[in-house]
C-alpha positions, 0 to 999 in steps of 0.5 A: 192157524186154521187148518184146511184139508182139501179132497180132490180127484181131478185137475185141482182147479178149486184147490189152486183157487183156495191156495191162491186166494185165501189169507196165508196168515190165517189159513193153511192147506195142511194136506191134500187127499185124493183117490187118484195118484196121477191127478192134477191136485196131487201134482199141485200138492207135490209142487207146493210141498203140501202133504198128500194122502192117497185114499183107497178102499182096497188097503193098497200099500202106501194108501189110506182107508177112511179109518186110517185117514181119519186118525191122521187128520185128527193129528193135524188137527183138521179144522175144515175138510173141503171137497173140491171135485172129490168124486168118491163118497165118504164113508158114514163113519168118516162123516160122523168123525168130522160132522159139521166140518166137511163142506162140498162145492157142487156145480149147480143150484141144489137141490136141483141137479144133485144126488148120486151120479150128478157130478162134473159134465153130467150136471152141466149136460142135465142143466143144458138139456133141461133148458134151465135159464139159471145155474150156479154153484152151491157150497153145502155141509156134507152129510151121509146123503149125496148133495143133501147137507145144509146149504151154506152159500149159492151163487146164481148165473144166467145160462139162458144164452148158453149154446152148450153144456161145455159153455155152462161148465166154463161159466160155472167154474169161474164162479166156483173159483170165486165162491169156494175161497170166500167160504173157506175164509168165512169159516176161518173168521168164525162167520160160518158155524 
């Protein structure tokens, strides 16, 4: 079994797409990590009996810091960590411990429209305001710099006729839900190393 841990801060729509679309015979979502107790991702994990680890830098009771979390994830053992709308920067030590086993989905075509502060609607507003004809989705390895790691896959979509950043966001989300489960399957099948 290929063990996947999904990190999410928001609604959890990418978590849901992975859960629904990957092969349950090969791939198991063995934990969800969130920095938001009341996120949709946490609620989805509860509903589907997926273990949850809540992350905090402040050593709050019942929550994990990166050091404690990495020890827990090593015990699982974790084959792949997927950042699916996780808005907190990972610690350098955590990235080192799971080098080349952490991927992120970014709602634009990197290296454009990426970096610190470029997440969610901020990305789509920037794309819209730039009058870019194309946007899309990037799945990349995570390193110690925001949106910097090696690109694994991208999907391009035409947004030349989009009337708003919200319209771009809707189109991009559809593609995220297609690409991310596909890439997780490729990791499980040994097609991404």
